DSSP file (Angstrom, degrees, kcal/mol; ACC not computed):
  #  RESIDUE AA STRUCTURE BP1 BP2  ACC     N-H-->O    O-->H-N    N-H-->O    O-->H-N    TCO  KAPPA ALPHA  PHI   PSI    X-CA   Y-CA   Z-CA
    1    1 A X              0   0    0      0, 0.0    28,-0.1     0, 0.0    24,-0.0   0.000 360.0 360.0 360.0 134.4  -12.3   -5.2   -9.7
    2    2 A X        +     0   0    0      1,-0.1     2,-0.7    23,-0.1    23,-0.1   0.599 360.0  82.7-113.8 -15.0  -14.9   -4.5   -7.2
    3    3 A X  S    S-     0   0    0     21,-0.2    -1,-0.1    22,-0.2     3,-0.1  -0.827  70.8-141.7 -98.4 117.1  -14.1   -1.1   -5.8
    4    4 A X        -     0   0    0     -2,-0.7     2,-0.2     1,-0.1    21,-0.1  -0.339  31.3 -90.9 -73.2 156.4  -15.4    1.8   -7.9
    5    5 A X        -     0   0    0      1,-0.1     2,-1.8    20,-0.1    -1,-0.1  -0.469  43.3-115.5 -62.3 134.1  -13.4    4.9   -8.4
    6    6 A X        -     0   0    0     -2,-0.2    -1,-0.1    15,-0.1    16,-0.1  -0.527  35.5-151.0 -77.3  84.5  -14.4    7.4   -5.6
    7    7 A X    >   -     0   0    0     -2,-1.8     3,-1.9     1,-0.1    -3,-0.0  -0.235  16.7-125.0 -56.5 139.6  -16.0   10.1   -7.8
    8    8 A X  T 3  S+     0   0    0      1,-0.3    -1,-0.1     3,-0.0    -2,-0.0   0.738 110.5  55.7 -59.8 -23.1  -15.7   13.6   -6.4
    9    9 A X  T 3  S+     0   0    0      2,-0.1     2,-0.5     0, 0.0    -1,-0.3   0.522  82.2 104.6 -88.0  -4.9  -19.5   14.0   -6.7
   10   10 A X  S <  S-     0   0    0     -3,-1.9    -4,-0.0     1,-0.1     0, 0.0  -0.652  77.8-119.9 -78.1 122.3  -20.2   10.9   -4.6
   11   11 A X        -     0   0    0     -2,-0.5     2,-0.3     2,-0.0    -2,-0.1  -0.270  32.3-175.0 -62.1 147.1  -21.3   11.9   -1.1
   12   12 A X        -     0   0    0      1,-0.0     3,-0.1     0, 0.0     6,-0.0  -0.992  30.9-130.9-141.6 144.7  -19.3   10.7    1.8
   13   13 A X  S    S+     0   0    0     -2,-0.3     2,-0.3     1,-0.1     3,-0.1   0.694  87.0   1.6 -71.0 -17.1  -20.0   11.1    5.5
   14   14 A X     >  -     0   0    0      1,-0.1     4,-1.5    -3,-0.0    -1,-0.1  -0.988  69.4-108.2-161.0 163.6  -16.5   12.4    6.2
   15   15 A X  H  > S+     0   0    0     -2,-0.3     4,-2.1     1,-0.2     5,-0.2   0.854 118.8  58.3 -64.8 -35.4  -13.1   13.4    4.7
   16   16 A X  H  > S+     0   0    0      1,-0.2     4,-2.4     2,-0.2    -1,-0.2   0.904 103.7  51.6 -61.8 -40.2  -11.6   10.3    6.4
   17   17 A X  H  > S+     0   0    0      2,-0.2     4,-2.4     1,-0.2    -1,-0.2   0.876 106.3  54.5 -65.0 -36.8  -14.1    8.1    4.5
   18   18 A X  H  X S+     0   0    0     -4,-1.5     4,-2.0     2,-0.2    -1,-0.2   0.936 110.2  46.5 -59.5 -46.3  -13.1    9.8    1.2
   19   19 A X  H  X S+     0   0    0     -4,-2.1     4,-2.5     1,-0.2    -2,-0.2   0.885 111.0  51.7 -66.2 -38.8   -9.5    8.9    1.9
   20   20 A X  H  X S+     0   0    0     -4,-2.4     4,-3.1     2,-0.2    -1,-0.2   0.907 108.0  53.0 -62.5 -41.1  -10.4    5.3    2.8
   21   21 A X  H  X S+     0   0    0     -4,-2.4     4,-2.4     2,-0.2    -2,-0.2   0.903 109.3  48.3 -62.6 -40.5  -12.3    5.0   -0.5
   22   22 A X  H  X S+     0   0    0     -4,-2.0     4,-2.7     2,-0.2     5,-0.2   0.939 112.8  48.0 -63.9 -45.7   -9.3    6.2   -2.4
   23   23 A X  H  X S+     0   0    0     -4,-2.5     4,-2.8     1,-0.2    -2,-0.2   0.931 112.2  49.3 -60.4 -44.8   -7.1    3.7   -0.6
   24   24 A X  H  X S+     0   0    0     -4,-3.1     4,-2.4     2,-0.2    -1,-0.2   0.908 111.1  50.3 -60.9 -41.7   -9.6    0.9   -1.2
   25   25 A X  H  X S+     0   0    0     -4,-2.4     4,-2.0    -5,-0.2    -2,-0.2   0.947 113.2  44.8 -60.8 -49.2   -9.8    1.8   -4.9
   26   26 A X  H  X S+     0   0    0     -4,-2.7     4,-2.3     1,-0.2    -2,-0.2   0.895 111.7  52.9 -64.4 -39.9   -6.0    1.8   -5.3
   27   27 A X  H  X S+     0   0    0     -4,-2.8     4,-2.5    -5,-0.2    -1,-0.2   0.928 108.9  49.9 -59.5 -44.5   -5.6   -1.5   -3.3
   28   28 A X  H  X S+     0   0    0     -4,-2.4     4,-2.6     1,-0.2    -1,-0.2   0.886 108.5  53.1 -62.0 -38.8   -8.2   -3.1   -5.6
   29   29 A X  H  X S+     0   0    0     -4,-2.0     4,-2.2     2,-0.2    -1,-0.2   0.908 108.6  49.8 -62.4 -42.3   -6.3   -1.9   -8.6
   30   30 A X  H  X S+     0   0    0     -4,-2.3     4,-2.6     2,-0.2     5,-0.3   0.950 112.2  46.9 -61.2 -49.4   -3.0   -3.4   -7.3
   31   31 A X  H  X S+     0   0    0     -4,-2.5     4,-2.6     1,-0.2     5,-0.2   0.920 110.5  53.1 -60.4 -44.5   -4.7   -6.8   -6.6
   32   32 A X  H  X S+     0   0    0     -4,-2.6     4,-0.9     1,-0.2   134,-0.2   0.910 111.9  45.8 -57.0 -44.2   -6.4   -6.8  -10.1
   33   33 A X  H >< S+     0   0    0     -4,-2.2     3,-0.7     2,-0.2   133,-0.3   0.954 115.1  43.8 -66.5 -50.5   -3.0   -6.2  -11.7
   34   34 A X  H >< S+     0   0    0     -4,-2.6     3,-1.3     1,-0.3    -2,-0.2   0.878 111.4  53.8 -68.4 -34.9   -1.0   -8.8   -9.8
   35   35 A X  H 3< S+     0   0    0     -4,-2.6    -1,-0.3    -5,-0.3    -2,-0.2   0.735 105.5  56.5 -69.0 -19.3   -3.7  -11.4  -10.1
   36   36 A X  T << S+     0   0    0     -4,-0.9     2,-0.3    -3,-0.7    -1,-0.2   0.394  93.9  85.7 -91.3   3.3   -3.7  -10.9  -13.9
   37   37 A X  S <  S-     0   0    0     -3,-1.3   127,-0.0    -4,-0.2   123,-0.0  -0.768  80.3-113.2-105.6 150.5    0.0  -11.7  -14.3
   38   38 A X     >  -     0   0    0     -2,-0.3     4,-2.3   125,-0.1     5,-0.2  -0.311  34.0-106.3 -70.5 161.8    1.7  -15.0  -14.7
   39   39 A X  H  > S+     0   0    0      1,-0.2     4,-1.1     2,-0.2    -1,-0.1   0.894 123.3  51.4 -56.5 -40.6    4.0  -16.3  -11.9
   40   40 A X  H >4 S+     0   0    0      1,-0.2     3,-0.5     2,-0.2     4,-0.4   0.929 110.5  47.1 -63.9 -45.1    7.0  -15.5  -14.2
   41   41 A X  H >4 S+     0   0    0      1,-0.2     3,-0.6     2,-0.2    12,-0.5   0.813 107.2  58.1 -67.9 -29.0    5.8  -11.9  -14.8
   42   42 A X  H 3< S+     0   0    0     -4,-2.3    12,-2.1     1,-0.2    13,-0.4   0.799 115.7  34.9 -66.8 -28.2    5.1  -11.4  -11.1
   43   43 A X  T << S+     0   0    0     -4,-1.1     2,-0.4    -3,-0.5    -1,-0.2   0.239 102.7  85.5-114.7  11.7    8.8  -12.2  -10.3
   44   44 A X    <   -     0   0    0     -3,-0.6     9,-0.4    -4,-0.4     2,-0.3  -0.948  68.7-137.3-116.2 133.9   10.5  -10.7  -13.3
   45   45 A X        -     0   0    0     -2,-0.4     7,-0.2     7,-0.1    -2,-0.1  -0.695  17.1-176.9 -88.2 141.8   11.5   -7.1  -13.5
   46   46 A X        +     0   0    0      5,-0.5     2,-0.3    -2,-0.3    -1,-0.1   0.219  63.5  75.7-113.9   9.4   10.9   -5.2  -16.8
   47   47 A X  S >  S-     0   0    0      4,-0.4     3,-1.7     1,-0.1    -2,-0.0  -0.881  83.5-120.0-127.0 152.6   12.5   -2.0  -15.5
   48   48 A X  T 3  S+     0   0    0     -2,-0.3    -1,-0.1     1,-0.3    -3,-0.0   0.806 113.0  64.2 -58.4 -29.4   16.1   -0.7  -14.9
   49   49 A X  T 3  S-     0   0    0      1,-0.1    -1,-0.3     2,-0.1    -4,-0.0   0.656 102.3-139.0 -72.0 -13.6   15.2   -0.2  -11.3
   50   50 A X    <   +     0   0    0     -3,-1.7    -5,-0.1     1,-0.2     2,-0.1   0.491  48.1 144.0  76.4   8.7   14.8   -4.0  -11.1
   51   51 A X        -     0   0    0     -7,-0.1    -5,-0.5     4,-0.0    -4,-0.4  -0.466  35.9-146.6 -78.8 155.2   11.6   -4.2   -8.9
   52   52 A X     >  -     0   0    0     -7,-0.2     4,-2.1    -2,-0.1     5,-0.2  -0.774  25.9-108.3-114.5 161.1    9.0   -6.9   -9.5
   53   53 A X  H  > S+     0   0    0    -12,-0.5     4,-2.3    -9,-0.4   -10,-0.2   0.876 119.8  51.1 -57.8 -38.5    5.2   -6.8   -9.1
   54   54 A X  H  > S+     0   0    0    -12,-2.1     4,-2.3     1,-0.2    -1,-0.2   0.864 108.4  52.7 -68.9 -32.0    5.3   -9.1   -6.0
   55   55 A X  H  > S+     0   0    0    -13,-0.4     4,-2.5     2,-0.2    35,-0.2   0.897 109.0  49.4 -66.6 -38.9    8.0   -6.8   -4.5
   56   56 A X  H  X S+     0   0    0     -4,-2.1     4,-2.6     2,-0.2    -2,-0.2   0.915 109.5  52.4 -64.3 -42.4    5.7   -3.8   -5.0
   57   57 A X  H  X S+     0   0    0     -4,-2.3     4,-1.8     1,-0.2    -2,-0.2   0.934 112.8  43.6 -58.9 -47.4    2.8   -5.7   -3.4
   58   58 A X  H  X S+     0   0    0     -4,-2.3     4,-2.5     1,-0.2    -1,-0.2   0.892 111.3  55.5 -66.4 -38.4    4.9   -6.5   -0.3
   59   59 A X  H  X S+     0   0    0     -4,-2.5     4,-2.6     1,-0.2    -2,-0.2   0.935 107.7  48.1 -58.6 -47.3    6.2   -3.0   -0.3
   60   60 A X  H  X S+     0   0    0     -4,-2.6     4,-2.0     2,-0.2    -1,-0.2   0.871 110.1  52.8 -64.5 -36.2    2.7   -1.5   -0.2
   61   61 A X  H  X S+     0   0    0     -4,-1.8     4,-1.7    -5,-0.2    -1,-0.2   0.950 114.2  42.0 -59.8 -48.8    1.7   -3.9    2.6
   62   62 A X  H  X S+     0   0    0     -4,-2.5     4,-3.1     2,-0.2    -2,-0.2   0.817 108.1  60.0 -72.4 -30.7    4.7   -2.8    4.7
   63   63 A X  H  X S+     0   0    0     -4,-2.6     4,-2.6     2,-0.2     5,-0.3   0.942 107.3  46.4 -60.5 -46.9    4.3    0.9    3.9
   64   64 A X  H  X>S+     0   0    0     -4,-2.0     4,-2.6     1,-0.2     5,-0.7   0.912 113.7  49.3 -61.7 -40.6    0.8    0.8    5.4
   65   65 A X  I  X>S+     0   0    0     -4,-1.7     5,-2.7     3,-0.2     4,-1.1   0.930 112.2  47.8 -64.1 -45.0    2.2   -1.0    8.4
   66   66 A X  I  <>S+     0   0    0     -4,-3.1     5,-1.7     3,-0.2    -2,-0.2   0.920 119.1  38.2 -62.7 -44.1    5.0    1.4    8.8
   67   67 A X  I  <>S+     0   0    0     -4,-2.6     5,-2.3    -5,-0.2    -2,-0.2   0.895 130.3  23.8 -78.2 -39.7    2.9    4.5    8.6
   68   68 A X  I  <>S+     0   0    0     -4,-2.6     5,-2.1    -5,-0.3    -3,-0.2   0.876 131.2  29.6 -98.3 -41.4   -0.3    3.4   10.4
   69   69 A X  I  <<S+     0   0    0     -4,-1.1     6,-2.4    -5,-0.7     5,-0.4   0.961 132.9  26.8 -83.9 -58.6    0.7    0.6   12.8
   70   70 A X  I   <S+     0   0    0     -5,-2.7    59,-0.3     4,-0.2    -3,-0.2   0.906 134.8  30.6 -72.8 -43.9    4.3    1.4   13.7
   71   71 A X  I   <S+     0   0    0     -5,-1.7    54,-0.5    -6,-0.4    -3,-0.2   0.982 127.7  29.0 -81.3 -70.4    4.2    5.2   13.1
   72   72 A X  I   <S+     0   0    0     -5,-2.3    53,-2.2     1,-0.2    -3,-0.2   0.939 132.1  33.5 -63.0 -50.8    0.7    6.5   13.9
   73   73 A X  S   <S-     0   0    0     -5,-2.1    -1,-0.2    51,-0.2    -3,-0.2   0.751  97.1-135.6 -77.4 -22.5   -0.3    3.9   16.5
   74   74 A X        +     0   0    0     -5,-0.4    -4,-0.2     1,-0.2    -3,-0.1   0.713  47.3 158.0  74.7  20.2    3.2    3.5   17.9
   75   75 A X        -     0   0    0     -6,-2.4     2,-0.3    -7,-0.2    -1,-0.2  -0.402  49.2 -99.3 -76.0 154.0    2.9   -0.3   18.0
   76   76 A X        -     0   0    0     -2,-0.1     2,-0.5     2,-0.0    -1,-0.1  -0.578  36.4-171.4 -72.6 131.1    5.9   -2.6   18.0
   77   77 A X    >   -     0   0    0     -2,-0.3     3,-0.7     1,-0.1    -1,-0.0  -0.989  16.8-146.9-125.2 118.8    6.6   -4.0   14.6
   78   78 A X  T 3  S+     0   0    0     -2,-0.5     2,-0.3     1,-0.3    -1,-0.1   0.898  90.9   9.7 -55.4 -49.2    9.3   -6.7   14.7
   79   79 A X  T >   +     0   0    0      1,-0.1     3,-1.7     4,-0.0    -1,-0.3  -0.695  67.4 174.9-133.1  80.7   10.8   -5.9   11.3
   80   80 A X  T <  S+     0   0    0     -3,-0.7     3,-0.2    -2,-0.3   -14,-0.2   0.750  84.4  44.6 -62.6 -22.7    9.4   -2.7    9.9
   81   81 A X  T >  S+     0   0    0      1,-0.2     3,-1.8     2,-0.1    -1,-0.3  -0.054  71.8 127.5-109.4  31.7   11.7   -2.7    6.9
   82   82 A X  T <   +     0   0    0     -3,-1.7    -1,-0.2     1,-0.3    -2,-0.1   0.585  65.2  66.3 -67.1  -9.7   11.2   -6.4    6.0
   83   83 A X  T 3  S+     0   0    0     -3,-0.2     7,-2.4    -4,-0.1     2,-0.4   0.366  96.9  67.5 -89.9   6.0   10.3   -5.5    2.4
   84   84 A X  E <   +A   89   0A   0     -3,-1.8     2,-0.4     5,-0.3     5,-0.2  -0.978  50.2 174.7-134.1 138.8   13.8   -4.2    1.7
   85   85 A X  E >  S-A   88   0A   0      3,-3.1     3,-1.7    -2,-0.4    -3,-0.0  -0.984  77.6  -9.5-139.7 130.2   17.3   -5.7    1.5
   86   86 A X  T 3  S-     0   0    0     -2,-0.4     3,-0.1     1,-0.3    -1,-0.1   0.854 130.3 -52.7  52.7  38.9   20.4   -3.8    0.5
   87   87 A X  T 3  S+     0   0    0      1,-0.2     2,-0.3     0, 0.0    -1,-0.3   0.571 120.6  96.6  79.1   8.8   18.3   -0.8   -0.5
   88   88 A X  E <  S-A   85   0A   0     -3,-1.7    -3,-3.1   -38,-0.0    -1,-0.2  -0.943  82.4 -97.3-129.0 151.6   15.9   -2.7   -2.8
   89   89 A X  E     -A   84   0A   0     -2,-0.3     2,-0.4    -5,-0.2    -5,-0.3  -0.337  46.8-161.1 -61.2 149.2   12.5   -4.2   -2.4
   90   90 A X        +     0   0    0     -7,-2.4     2,-0.4   -35,-0.2   -39,-0.0  -0.997  25.3 172.8-143.7 136.2   12.7   -7.9   -1.6
   91   91 A X        -     0   0    0     -2,-0.4   -36,-0.1   -48,-0.1     2,-0.1  -0.979  36.0-121.7-135.7 126.9   10.4  -10.9   -1.7
   92   92 A X    >   -     0   0    0     -2,-0.4     3,-2.0     1,-0.1    -2,-0.0  -0.385  21.6-122.3 -64.4 143.4   11.8  -14.4   -1.1
   93   93 A X  T 3  S+     0   0    0      1,-0.3    -1,-0.1    -2,-0.1   -50,-0.0   0.732 111.2  59.6 -59.2 -22.4   11.3  -16.8   -3.9
   94   94 A X  T 3  S+     0   0    0      2,-0.1     2,-0.8     1,-0.0    -1,-0.3   0.540  78.9 100.7 -86.5  -5.7    9.5  -19.1   -1.6
   95   95 A X    <   -     0   0    0     -3,-2.0     2,-0.1     4,-0.0    -4,-0.0  -0.702  69.1-143.8 -82.0 110.6    6.8  -16.5   -0.7
   96   96 A X     >  -     0   0    0     -2,-0.8     4,-2.0     1,-0.1     3,-0.4  -0.385  17.9-118.6 -75.5 153.8    3.7  -17.4   -2.7
   97   97 A X  H  > S+     0   0    0      1,-0.2     4,-2.7     2,-0.2     5,-0.2   0.872 113.2  60.8 -55.6 -38.8    1.4  -14.8   -4.2
   98   98 A X  H  > S+     0   0    0      1,-0.2     4,-2.1     2,-0.2    -1,-0.2   0.910 106.2  45.7 -58.9 -42.4   -1.5  -16.1   -2.1
   99   99 A X  H  > S+     0   0    0     -3,-0.4     4,-2.4     2,-0.2    -1,-0.2   0.893 112.2  51.0 -67.0 -40.1    0.4  -15.4    1.1
  100  100 A X  H  X S+     0   0    0     -4,-2.0     4,-2.1     1,-0.2    -2,-0.2   0.886 111.3  48.4 -64.8 -38.5    1.4  -12.0   -0.1
  101  101 A X  H  X S+     0   0    0     -4,-2.7     4,-2.7     2,-0.2     5,-0.2   0.886 109.6  52.1 -69.3 -38.6   -2.2  -11.2   -1.0
  102  102 A X  H  X S+     0   0    0     -4,-2.1     4,-2.7    -5,-0.2     5,-0.2   0.943 111.9  46.3 -61.0 -46.9   -3.5  -12.4    2.4
  103  103 A X  H  X S+     0   0    0     -4,-2.4     4,-2.5     1,-0.2    -2,-0.2   0.899 112.7  50.8 -62.5 -40.5   -1.0  -10.2    4.2
  104  104 A X  H  X S+     0   0    0     -4,-2.1     4,-2.3     2,-0.2    -2,-0.2   0.931 113.4  44.2 -62.2 -47.3   -1.9   -7.2    1.9
  105  105 A X  H  X S+     0   0    0     -4,-2.7     4,-2.3     2,-0.2    -2,-0.2   0.890 113.1  51.1 -67.8 -39.6   -5.6   -7.7    2.6
  106  106 A X  H  X S+     0   0    0     -4,-2.7     4,-2.4    -5,-0.2    -2,-0.2   0.926 112.2  46.5 -63.7 -43.7   -5.1   -8.2    6.3
  107  107 A X  H  X S+     0   0    0     -4,-2.5     4,-3.1    -5,-0.2    -2,-0.2   0.892 109.5  54.8 -65.7 -38.2   -3.0   -5.0    6.6
  108  108 A X  H  X S+     0   0    0     -4,-2.3     4,-2.5     2,-0.2    -1,-0.2   0.927 110.1  46.8 -59.3 -44.8   -5.6   -3.1    4.5
  109  109 A X  H  X S+     0   0    0     -4,-2.3     4,-2.0     2,-0.2    -2,-0.2   0.908 113.4  47.8 -63.4 -42.5   -8.3   -4.2    7.0
  110  110 A X  H  X S+     0   0    0     -4,-2.4     4,-2.2     2,-0.2    -2,-0.2   0.912 111.6  51.0 -65.2 -41.2   -6.2   -3.2    9.9
  111  111 A X  H  X S+     0   0    0     -4,-3.1     4,-2.7     1,-0.2    -2,-0.2   0.936 109.6  49.4 -60.8 -46.8   -5.3    0.1    8.3
  112  112 A X  H  X S+     0   0    0     -4,-2.5     4,-2.5     1,-0.2    -1,-0.2   0.880 109.7  52.1 -62.1 -37.3   -9.0    0.9    7.7
  113  113 A X  H  X S+     0   0    0     -4,-2.0     4,-1.1     2,-0.2    -1,-0.2   0.910 110.3  48.4 -64.5 -41.6   -9.9    0.0   11.3
  114  114 A X  H >< S+     0   0    0     -4,-2.2     3,-0.6     2,-0.2     4,-0.3   0.940 112.6  48.8 -61.7 -47.1   -7.1    2.4   12.6
  115  115 A X  H >< S+     0   0    0     -4,-2.7     3,-1.4     1,-0.2    -2,-0.2   0.925 111.6  48.0 -59.8 -46.3   -8.4    5.2   10.3
  116  116 A X  H 3< S+     0   0    0     -4,-2.5    -1,-0.2     1,-0.3    -2,-0.2   0.667 106.0  59.1 -72.7 -15.4  -12.0    4.8   11.3
  117  117 A X  T << S+     0   0    0     -4,-1.1     2,-0.3    -3,-0.6    -1,-0.3   0.461 106.8  52.6 -89.6  -1.2  -11.1    4.8   15.0
  118  118 A X  S <  S-     0   0    0     -3,-1.4     2,-0.3    -4,-0.3  -102,-0.0  -0.894  79.0-115.0-134.2 159.9   -9.5    8.2   14.8
  119  119 A X    >   -     0   0    0     -2,-0.3     3,-1.7     1,-0.1    19,-0.4  -0.639  34.3-116.9 -85.2 152.2  -10.1   11.8   13.7
  120  120 A X  T 3  S+     0   0    0      1,-0.3    19,-2.4    -2,-0.3    20,-0.3   0.779 115.8  57.2 -60.9 -25.1   -8.0   13.1   10.9
  121  121 A X  T 3  S+     0   0    0     17,-0.2    -1,-0.3    16,-0.2     2,-0.0   0.548  79.4 115.6 -84.3  -7.6   -6.6   15.7   13.3
  122  122 A X    <   -     0   0    0     -3,-1.7    16,-2.4    15,-0.1     2,-0.4  -0.370  63.0-133.6 -62.8 141.5   -5.3   13.0   15.8
  123  123 A X  B     -B  137   0B   0     14,-0.2    14,-0.3    15,-0.1    13,-0.1  -0.785  18.8-113.5-100.3 140.2   -1.5   13.0   16.1
  124  124 A X        -     0   0    0     12,-2.8     2,-0.3    -2,-0.4    11,-0.2  -0.136  37.6 -94.5 -64.7 165.3    0.5    9.8   16.0
  125  125 A X        -     0   0    0    -53,-2.2   -51,-0.2   -54,-0.5    11,-0.1  -0.592  43.5-102.0 -82.2 143.0    2.4    8.5   18.9
  126  126 A X        +     0   0    0     -2,-0.3     2,-0.3     9,-0.1    -1,-0.1  -0.335  66.2 120.7 -60.3 144.9    6.1    9.4   19.3
  127  127 A X  S > >S-     0   0    0     -3,-0.1     3,-1.5     1,-0.0     5,-0.5  -0.981  74.6 -62.9 174.7-177.2    8.4    6.6   18.3
  128  128 A X  G > 5S+     0   0    0     -2,-0.3     3,-1.5     1,-0.3   -57,-0.1   0.727 114.3  72.5 -64.3 -23.0   11.2    5.4   16.0
  129  129 A X  G 3 5S+     0   0    0    -59,-0.3    -1,-0.3     1,-0.3   -58,-0.1   0.812  95.0  54.0 -60.5 -28.3    9.1    5.8   12.8
  130  130 A X  G X 5S-     0   0    0     -3,-1.5     3,-2.4   -59,-0.1    -1,-0.3   0.455  99.5-134.7 -91.2  -0.2    9.4    9.6   13.1
  131  131 A X  T < 5S-     0   0    0     -3,-1.5    -3,-0.1     1,-0.3     3,-0.1   0.860  74.5 -48.8  50.6  41.4   13.2    9.7   13.3
  132  132 A X  T 3 <S+     0   0    0     -5,-0.5    -1,-0.3     1,-0.3     2,-0.2   0.384 113.7 119.8  82.8  -5.0   13.1   12.2   16.2
  133  133 A X  S <  S-     0   0    0     -3,-2.4    -1,-0.3     1,-0.1    -3,-0.1  -0.510  77.7 -87.3 -86.3 160.3   10.6   14.5   14.4
  134  134 A X        -     0   0    0     -2,-0.2    -1,-0.1     1,-0.1    -9,-0.1  -0.432  55.1-100.1 -63.6 140.9    7.2   15.3   15.9
  135  135 A X        -     0   0    0    -11,-0.2     2,-0.1     1,-0.1    -1,-0.1  -0.245  38.4-118.3 -61.6 151.5    4.6   12.7   14.8
  136  136 A X        -     0   0    0    -11,-0.1   -12,-2.8     1,-0.1     2,-0.1  -0.427  25.2-103.4 -85.9 162.6    2.2   13.5   12.0
  137  137 A X  B  >  -B  123   0B   0    -14,-0.3     4,-2.0    -2,-0.1   -14,-0.2  -0.428  33.5-110.0 -76.2 161.5   -1.5   13.8   12.1
  138  138 A X  H  > S+     0   0    0    -16,-2.4     4,-2.8   -19,-0.4     5,-0.2   0.889 118.9  58.6 -59.9 -38.9   -3.6   11.0   10.6
  139  139 A X  H  > S+     0   0    0    -19,-2.4     4,-2.5   -17,-0.2    -1,-0.2   0.930 106.4  46.5 -57.2 -46.7   -4.6   13.3    7.8
  140  140 A X  H  > S+     0   0    0    -20,-0.3     4,-2.0     1,-0.2    -1,-0.2   0.889 112.1  51.1 -64.5 -39.2   -1.0   13.8    6.7
  141  141 A X  H  X S+     0   0    0     -4,-2.0     4,-2.4     2,-0.2    -1,-0.2   0.930 111.8  47.4 -62.7 -45.1   -0.3   10.1    6.9
  142  142 A X  H  X S+     0   0    0     -4,-2.8     4,-2.8     2,-0.2    -2,-0.2   0.888 109.5  52.2 -67.5 -38.9   -3.3    9.3    4.8
  143  143 A X  H  X S+     0   0    0     -4,-2.5     4,-2.1    -5,-0.2    -1,-0.2   0.900 110.2  50.2 -62.6 -38.5   -2.4   11.9    2.2
  144  144 A X  H  X S+     0   0    0     -4,-2.0     4,-2.3    -5,-0.2    -2,-0.2   0.934 111.3  48.2 -62.3 -45.6    1.1   10.4    2.0
  145  145 A X  H  X S+     0   0    0     -4,-2.4     4,-2.8     2,-0.2    -2,-0.2   0.899 109.6  52.2 -63.5 -40.9   -0.4    6.9    1.5
  146  146 A X  H  X S+     0   0    0     -4,-2.8     4,-2.6     1,-0.2    -1,-0.2   0.928 112.0  45.5 -62.2 -44.3   -2.8    8.1   -1.2
  147  147 A X  H  X S+     0   0    0     -4,-2.1     4,-2.3     2,-0.2    -1,-0.2   0.890 112.1  52.3 -66.8 -36.5    0.0    9.7   -3.2
  148  148 A X  H  X S+     0   0    0     -4,-2.3     4,-2.5     2,-0.2    -2,-0.2   0.935 112.5  44.7 -63.9 -45.5    2.2    6.6   -2.7
  149  149 A X  H  X S+     0   0    0     -4,-2.8     4,-3.0     2,-0.2     5,-0.3   0.932 111.8  51.9 -63.4 -46.0   -0.6    4.3   -4.0
  150  150 A X  H  X S+     0   0    0     -4,-2.6     4,-1.6     1,-0.2    -2,-0.2   0.922 113.4  45.3 -58.0 -44.2   -1.4    6.6   -6.9
  151  151 A X  H  X S+     0   0    0     -4,-2.3     4,-1.9     1,-0.2    -1,-0.2   0.942 116.0  44.6 -64.3 -48.6    2.3    6.6   -8.0
  152  152 A X  H  X S+     0   0    0     -4,-2.5     4,-2.8     1,-0.2    -2,-0.2   0.829 108.4  56.0 -72.2 -31.1    2.8    2.9   -7.5
  153  153 A X  H  X S+     0   0    0     -4,-3.0     4,-2.2     2,-0.2    -1,-0.2   0.901 108.1  50.9 -64.6 -37.9   -0.4    1.9   -9.3
  154  154 A X  H  X S+     0   0    0     -4,-1.6     4,-1.7    -5,-0.3    -2,-0.2   0.918 110.4  48.4 -62.0 -43.5    0.8    3.9  -12.3
  155  155 A X  H  X S+     0   0    0     -4,-1.9     4,-2.1     1,-0.2    -2,-0.2   0.936 111.7  49.5 -59.7 -46.1    4.2    2.1  -12.1
  156  156 A X  H  X S+     0   0    0     -4,-2.8     4,-3.0     1,-0.2     5,-0.2   0.847 105.0  58.7 -65.2 -33.9    2.4   -1.2  -11.9
  157  157 A X  H  X S+     0   0    0     -4,-2.2     4,-2.6     2,-0.2    -1,-0.2   0.929 107.0  47.4 -57.3 -46.2    0.2   -0.3  -14.9
  158  158 A X  H  X S+     0   0    0     -4,-1.7     4,-2.4     2,-0.2    -2,-0.2   0.936 113.8  46.3 -63.3 -46.6    3.3    0.2  -17.0
  159  159 A X  H  X S+     0   0    0     -4,-2.1     4,-1.7     1,-0.2    -2,-0.2   0.919 113.3  49.1 -63.1 -43.9    4.8   -3.1  -15.9
  160  160 A X  H  X>S+     0   0    0     -4,-3.0     5,-3.4     1,-0.2     4,-0.6   0.905 110.8  51.0 -63.4 -40.4    1.5   -5.0  -16.5
  161  161 A X  H ><5S+     0   0    0     -4,-2.6     3,-1.1    -5,-0.2    -2,-0.2   0.928 109.2  50.1 -62.5 -43.8    1.1   -3.4  -19.9
  162  162 A X  H 3<5S+     0   0    0     -4,-2.4    -1,-0.2     1,-0.3    -2,-0.2   0.829 113.0  47.5 -61.9 -31.7    4.7   -4.5  -20.9
  163  163 A X  H 3<5S-     0   0    0     -4,-1.7    -1,-0.3    -5,-0.2    -2,-0.2   0.510 117.4-112.1 -87.5  -5.3    3.8   -8.0  -19.6
  164  164 A X  T <<5S+     0   0    0     -3,-1.1    -3,-0.2    -4,-0.6    -2,-0.1   0.698  75.6 130.2  81.1  18.1    0.5   -8.2  -21.5
  165  165 A X      < -     0   0    0     -5,-3.4    -1,-0.2    -6,-0.2  -128,-0.1  -0.214  65.1 -58.2 -95.6-172.1   -1.4   -8.1  -18.3
  166  166 A X        -     0   0    0   -133,-0.3     2,-0.2  -134,-0.2    -1,-0.2  -0.394  52.5-174.7 -71.8 142.6   -4.4   -6.0  -17.1
  167  167 A X        -     0   0    0     -7,-0.1     2,-0.1    -2,-0.1   -10,-0.1  -0.739  14.3-126.4-126.2 177.6   -4.1   -2.3  -16.9
  168  168 A X              0   0    0     -2,-0.2    -1,-0.1   -15,-0.1   -14,-0.0  -0.137 360.0 360.0-109.4-156.1   -6.3    0.5  -15.7
  169  169 A X              0   0    0     -2,-0.1    -2,-0.0     0, 0.0     0, 0.0   0.481 360.0 360.0 -72.2 360.0   -7.7    3.7  -17.0
């Protein structure tokens, strides 16, 4: 793991930078966990809800895309819900971990660029992501993403522990 926990006493030039640091930390935690699991453990569910670590990785990639690219920027996304089939997360058996990690890292970079190009008070563009509701501010989107990552990293910790893989604090 290369991204340190963003300690509250660590100075930051802006609130947006604080949120980016949290996202980067959580992203690094996800990568650390999935890279420490065997191929079998990556694609096997250990939970009644039946999700797998690679499905969670793809879900987080697409969550950032849905909230920041499709939602906040209002850009066209061909298949915004491509991480889901029949109400469950989905990864095709032919999708290798390396490709999923490349997509995750590319989306992380794109997300950070979007964040750094806007003020937290900027409002997203109207579009289908908002289901007819007024678009959210960047701050609200980022707070949602931080809570989503915190929750899912905790889930992944449990799964990695059950599999004998790396866990966090």
